[in-house]
KEKOLLO-758099 format. One record per residue (C-alpha): y negated, x, z; residue number from 0; residue in one letter; chain. Coordinates in nm, 4 decimals. Layout:
! KEKOLLO-758099
{{Y, X, Z}, NUM, "A", "A"}
...
! end
This chain:
! KEKOLLO-758099
{{0.0000, 0.0000, 0.0000}, 0, "M", "A"}
{{-0.3444, 0.1295, -0.0909}, 1, "N", "A"}
{{-0.6003, 0.1502, 0.1869}, 2, "E", "A"}
{{-0.9441, -0.0029, 0.1388}, 3, "I", "A"}
{{-1.2713, 0.0560, 0.3149}, 4, "T", "A"}
{{-1.4519, -0.1919, 0.5368}, 5, "Y", "A"}
{{-1.7099, -0.2233, 0.2580}, 6, "E", "A"}
{{-1.4284, -0.3320, 0.0220}, 7, "D", "A"}
{{-1.3266, -0.6009, 0.2722}, 8, "F", "A"}
{{-1.6857, -0.7217, 0.3039}, 9, "Q", "A"}
{{-1.7014, -0.7825, -0.0720}, 10, "R", "A"}
{{-1.4399, -1.0590, -0.0354}, 11, "V", "A"}
{{-1.6256, -1.3650, 0.0937}, 12, "D", "A"}
{{-1.3752, -1.5763, 0.2917}, 13, "I", "A"}
{{-1.5203, -1.8939, 0.4402}, 14, "R", "A"}
{{-1.3903, -2.1914, 0.6345}, 15, "V", "A"}
{{-1.4328, -2.5443, 0.5051}, 16, "G", "A"}
{{-1.3073, -2.8973, 0.5610}, 17, "T", "A"}
{{-1.1054, -3.0804, 0.2968}, 18, "I", "A"}
{{-1.2866, -3.4038, 0.2083}, 19, "V", "A"}
{{-1.0740, -3.5096, -0.0917}, 20, "E", "A"}
{{-0.7167, -3.4315, -0.1968}, 21, "A", "A"}
{{-0.5079, -3.5683, -0.4841}, 22, "A", "A"}
{{-0.2274, -3.4547, -0.7161}, 23, "P", "A"}
{{-0.3517, -3.2233, -0.9910}, 24, "L", "A"}
{{-0.2559, -3.3684, -1.3272}, 25, "E", "A"}
{{-0.1663, -3.1178, -1.5995}, 26, "G", "A"}
{{-0.0761, -2.8261, -1.3699}, 27, "A", "A"}
{{0.2334, -2.6254, -1.4682}, 28, "R", "A"}
{{0.3497, -2.6209, -1.1059}, 29, "K", "A"}
{{0.2960, -2.9108, -0.8621}, 30, "P", "A"}
{{-0.0459, -2.8759, -0.7020}, 31, "A", "A"}
{{-0.3265, -3.0701, -0.5400}, 32, "F", "A"}
{{-0.6899, -3.0744, -0.6393}, 33, "R", "A"}
{{-0.9034, -3.0332, -0.3312}, 34, "L", "A"}
{{-1.2715, -3.0878, -0.2613}, 35, "L", "A"}
{{-1.3725, -2.8678, 0.0312}, 36, "I", "A"}
{{-1.6990, -2.8901, 0.2282}, 37, "D", "A"}
{{-1.8273, -2.5413, 0.3114}, 38, "F", "A"}
{{-2.1411, -2.6604, 0.4888}, 39, "G", "A"}
{{-2.5065, -2.6664, 0.3853}, 40, "P", "A"}
{{-2.5260, -2.3113, 0.2470}, 41, "E", "A"}
{{-2.2394, -2.3460, -0.0051}, 42, "L", "A"}
{{-2.1886, -2.7226, -0.0278}, 43, "G", "A"}
{{-1.8632, -2.8638, -0.1645}, 44, "T", "A"}
{{-1.6338, -2.6685, -0.3933}, 45, "R", "A"}
{{-1.3201, -2.7592, -0.5891}, 46, "K", "A"}
{{-0.9857, -2.5849, -0.5516}, 47, "S", "A"}
{{-0.6365, -2.6107, -0.6941}, 48, "S", "A"}
{{-0.3657, -2.5461, -0.4361}, 49, "A", "A"}
{{0.0122, -2.5325, -0.4782}, 50, "Q", "A"}
{{0.0775, -2.6759, -0.1320}, 51, "I", "A"}
{{0.2794, -2.9867, -0.2225}, 52, "T", "A"}
{{0.5956, -2.8835, -0.0332}, 53, "V", "A"}
{{0.4471, -2.9015, 0.3162}, 54, "H", "A"}
{{0.1473, -3.1327, 0.2779}, 55, "Y", "A"}
{{0.0603, -3.4815, 0.1567}, 56, "A", "A"}
{{-0.2892, -3.5492, 0.0174}, 57, "P", "A"}
{{-0.3793, -3.8027, 0.2870}, 58, "E", "A"}
{{-0.2779, -3.5583, 0.5647}, 59, "A", "A"}
{{-0.5096, -3.2902, 0.4224}, 60, "L", "A"}
{{-0.8304, -3.4922, 0.4616}, 61, "I", "A"}
{{-1.0310, -3.3538, 0.7538}, 62, "G", "A"}
{{-0.8228, -3.0363, 0.7786}, 63, "R", "A"}
{{-1.0029, -2.7018, 0.7887}, 64, "Q", "A"}
{{-0.8874, -2.4246, 0.5554}, 65, "V", "A"}
{{-0.9948, -2.0740, 0.4599}, 66, "A", "A"}
{{-1.0880, -1.9861, 0.1026}, 67, "A", "A"}
{{-1.2292, -1.7001, -0.1020}, 68, "V", "A"}
{{-1.5582, -1.8347, -0.2334}, 69, "V", "A"}
{{-1.6804, -1.5448, -0.4485}, 70, "N", "A"}
{{-1.4093, -1.5214, -0.7143}, 71, "F", "A"}
{{-1.5021, -1.6458, -1.0621}, 72, "P", "A"}
{{-1.4032, -2.0072, -1.1353}, 73, "A", "A"}
{{-1.0585, -2.0433, -1.2913}, 74, "R", "A"}
{{-0.9360, -2.3061, -1.5370}, 75, "Q", "A"}
{{-0.6141, -2.4799, -1.4192}, 76, "I", "A"}
{{-0.5151, -2.7229, -1.6944}, 77, "G", "A"}
{{-0.8182, -2.9493, -1.7328}, 78, "K", "A"}
{{-0.9403, -2.8658, -1.3812}, 79, "F", "A"}
{{-1.1901, -2.5922, -1.2919}, 80, "M", "A"}
{{-1.0999, -2.4322, -0.9586}, 81, "S", "A"}
{{-1.4054, -2.2792, -0.7908}, 82, "Q", "A"}
{{-1.2475, -2.1236, -0.4797}, 83, "V", "A"}
{{-0.9103, -1.9756, -0.3836}, 84, "L", "A"}
{{-0.7611, -2.1662, -0.0901}, 85, "T", "A"}
{{-0.5622, -1.9202, 0.1224}, 86, "L", "A"}
{{-0.2083, -1.9494, 0.2531}, 87, "G", "A"}
{{0.1033, -1.7541, 0.3397}, 88, "F", "A"}
{{0.4529, -1.7798, 0.1896}, 89, "P", "A"}
{{0.7202, -1.9637, 0.3859}, 90, "A", "A"}
{{1.0788, -1.8341, 0.3701}, 91, "E", "A"}
{{1.1439, -2.0473, 0.0613}, 92, "D", "A"}
{{0.8296, -1.9167, -0.1137}, 93, "G", "A"}
{{0.6307, -2.2375, -0.0652}, 94, "S", "A"}
{{0.2732, -2.2083, 0.0626}, 95, "V", "A"}
{{0.1625, -2.2678, 0.4226}, 96, "V", "A"}
{{-0.2149, -2.2978, 0.4622}, 97, "L", "A"}
{{-0.4199, -2.0380, 0.6495}, 98, "F", "A"}
{{-0.6634, -2.2085, 0.8876}, 99, "A", "A"}
{{-0.8435, -2.1593, 1.2187}, 100, "P", "A"}
{{-0.6566, -2.2820, 1.5269}, 101, "D", "A"}
{{-0.9727, -2.4541, 1.6548}, 102, "R", "A"}
{{-1.2502, -2.6416, 1.4765}, 103, "A", "A"}
{{-1.5337, -2.4139, 1.3709}, 104, "V", "A"}
{{-1.8533, -2.4852, 1.1735}, 105, "P", "A"}
{{-1.7979, -2.5216, 0.7991}, 106, "N", "A"}
{{-1.9178, -2.2204, 0.6037}, 107, "G", "A"}
{{-1.8323, -1.9652, 0.8730}, 108, "G", "A"}
{{-1.7380, -1.6293, 0.7234}, 109, "R", "A"}
{{-1.4211, -1.4421, 0.8164}, 110, "L", "A"}
{{-1.4860, -1.1044, 0.9770}, 111, "F", "A"}
! end
């Protein structure tokens, strides 16, 4: 594994936000949800595609806080433009488990 500097880490802008909308993403090659995440007044809401259908249902995601990289370029997923990368870890079966704070924190907070 290559080491990075603290300055390298600081270039990746990881923020916390609350999911305000979640629905199946039509046209994705792999099952995914389209998410609308509120990152607070500074960043507003952003869209994300997330392959988290194994462990989560759309209605259970509403109101849940998640972490996302907010400074990657937008990425086209089928007909959907994903603006942020929602973060998660692989379960034993390779499915995605969301990365989130264990307590509620203000939307838009930056990981450090």
